[in-house]
C-alpha positions in Angstrom: 0.0 0.0 0.0 1.5 3.3 -1.1 0.9 6.2 1.2 3.2 8.7 -0.4 0.5 11.4 -0.8 -0.2 11.4 2.9 3.5 11.5 3.7 3.9 14.4 1.3 1.1 16.3 2.9 2.3 15.6 6.4 5.7 17.0 5.4 4.1 20.4 4.8 3.2 20.9 8.4 6.6 19.6 9.7 8.6 21.9 7.4 6.4 24.9 8.1 6.4 24.3 11.9 10.1 23.7 12.3 11.4 26.3 9.9 14.5 24.2 9.4 13.4 22.3 6.3 15.9 21.9 3.5 13.3 22.9 0.8 11.2 26.0 0.6 7.6 26.2 1.4 6.6 26.5 -2.3 8.6 23.4 -3.2 6.9 21.3 -0.4 3.5 22.7 -1.4 4.2 21.9 -5.1 5.2 18.3 -4.3 2.1 17.8 -2.1 -0.1 19.1 -5.0 1.7 16.8 -7.3 1.1 13.8 -5.0 -2.6 14.6 -4.9 -2.8 14.9 -8.6 -0.8 11.6 -9.0 -3.2 9.7 -6.8 -6.2 11.0 -8.7 -4.5 10.1 -12.0 -3.8 6.6 -10.7 -7.4 6.1 -9.7 -8.6 7.4 -13.1 -6.2 5.0 -14.9 -7.2 2.0 -12.8 -10.9 2.7 -13.5 -10.3 3.1 -17.2 -8.2 -0.1 -17.4 -11.0 -2.0 -15.7 -13.8 -0.6 -17.9 -12.0 -0.7 -21.2 -9.6 -3.6 -21.1 -11.0 -5.6 -18.2 -7.6 -5.4 -16.4 -7.6 -5.4 -12.6 -10.5 -5.9 -10.3 -13.2 -3.7 -8.7 -11.5 -3.8 -5.3 -8.3 -2.2 -6.6 -10.2 0.5 -8.4 -12.3 1.2 -5.3 -9.2 1.4 -3.1 -7.4 3.7 -5.6 -10.5 6.0 -5.8 -10.8 6.1 -2.0 -7.1 6.8 -1.6 -7.4 9.7 -4.1 -10.4 11.1 -2.3 -8.7 11.0 1.1 -5.6 12.6 -0.1 -7.6 15.4 -1.6 -9.6 15.9 1.6 -6.4 15.9 3.7 -4.9 18.5 1.3 -8.0 20.7 1.6 -7.9 20.5 5.4 -4.2 21.5 5.5 -4.9 24.4 3.1 -7.8 25.5 5.3 -5.5 25.5 8.4 -2.9 27.6 6.6 -5.6 30.1 5.4 -7.0 30.3 8.9 -3.5 30.9 10.4 -2.8 33.6 7.8 -6.1 35.3 8.6 -5.3 35.2 12.4 -1.8 36.7 11.7 -3.3 39.5 9.6 -5.7 40.4 12.5 -2.9 41.0 14.9 -2.2 44.6 15.7 1.1 46.0 14.6 
């Protein structure tokens, strides 16, 4: 079971919180977006292979689709937390 999208998303919070990450925030965010897109593409490919060529099984397609959905939801929650934190910082008096 490949959980790379979840690991890529969890690295966002670790790098942002510690401030000592080797890569920049935009690079980490870009890799997380790429991981989410990759999981969605994998699910789409698995579904197309099952429907057109009969390759694979329904369970594999269902798992790939669920994995893609969960990685997207996790990414959205992380994004919402960053937006909320930014809004709180902007409310602080100077």
